[in-house]
C-alpha positions in Angstrom: 0.6 8.2 3.6 2.4 4.5 4.7 5.8 4.4 6.1 8.2 2.5 3.6 12.4 2.3 3.6 14.5 3.5 1.0 15.7 0.7 -1.3 17.9 2.9 -3.0 21.3 4.2 -2.6 21.0 7.8 -2.6 19.1 9.9 -0.6 15.4 10.8 -1.8 14.4 14.4 -1.1 11.1 15.3 0.2 8.5 15.5 -2.4 10.4 12.8 -4.6 8.4 10.3 -6.9 9.0 6.7 -5.9 8.1 3.4 -7.7 7.9 0.3 -5.7 11.2 -1.7 -5.0 9.9 -5.1 -6.3 13.2 -7.0 -4.7 12.0 -5.7 -0.9 8.6 -5.5 0.8 7.5 -2.7 2.1 10.2 -0.5 0.0 10.6 2.0 -2.7 13.3 3.4 -5.2 14.3 5.7 -7.7 13.7 5.6 -11.7 14.8 6.8 -14.6 12.1 5.5 -16.6 10.1 7.7 -18.5 6.5 7.6 -17.3 7.0 4.5 -15.6 3.8 3.2 -14.6 4.8 1.8 -11.6 4.6 5.3 -9.9 3.4 4.7 -5.9 3.8 7.9 -4.4 5.5 11.0 -3.2 8.1 11.1 -0.1 6.7 13.2 2.6 10.4 14.5 3.8 13.8 13.5 2.9 14.5 9.9 3.0 18.4 8.5 3.8 19.6 5.3 1.6 18.4 2.6 3.5 16.2 4.6 5.8 12.5 4.0 6.5 9.9 7.5 5.9 6.8 8.4 5.1 5.4 8.3 1.8 2.3 10.1 0.6 0.2 7.8 -1.6 -2.8 9.9 -1.8 -3.7 13.3 -1.1 -2.0 16.4 -0.8 2.0 16.6 -1.1 4.6 19.1 -2.4 6.2 17.3 -5.6 9.3 18.1 -7.1 9.3 18.6 -10.5 10.6 20.3 -13.9 7.9 22.8 -15.9 5.1 24.1 -14.6 2.2 21.9 -13.1 -1.7 22.5 -12.2 -3.2 21.8 -9.2 -4.8 18.2 -9.9 -2.8 17.5 -12.8 -1.0 13.8 -12.7 2.4 13.1 -12.0 4.7 10.7 -14.1 7.9 9.3 -14.1 10.6 11.5 -16.5 14.4 10.3 -17.2 15.6 11.5 -14.6 15.8 9.8 -10.9 14.4 11.4 -8.0 
């Protein structure tokens, strides 16, 4: 787990897949690019816009998904932010 700043203008809910925010050091943001290879982790808690919070970069975490997922499957981004 690592502490990162939410670089988006919207709150990130627990389980949101996030990508690196390259415009800021130690920050993340959402993406609407399907299969974005820049995914760096999953939020471990609700993180308000501009606030800092925990992001899971390895290990076990709940993930917000649409559809069926089996244990151990890789996560990817979709065209829907958060």
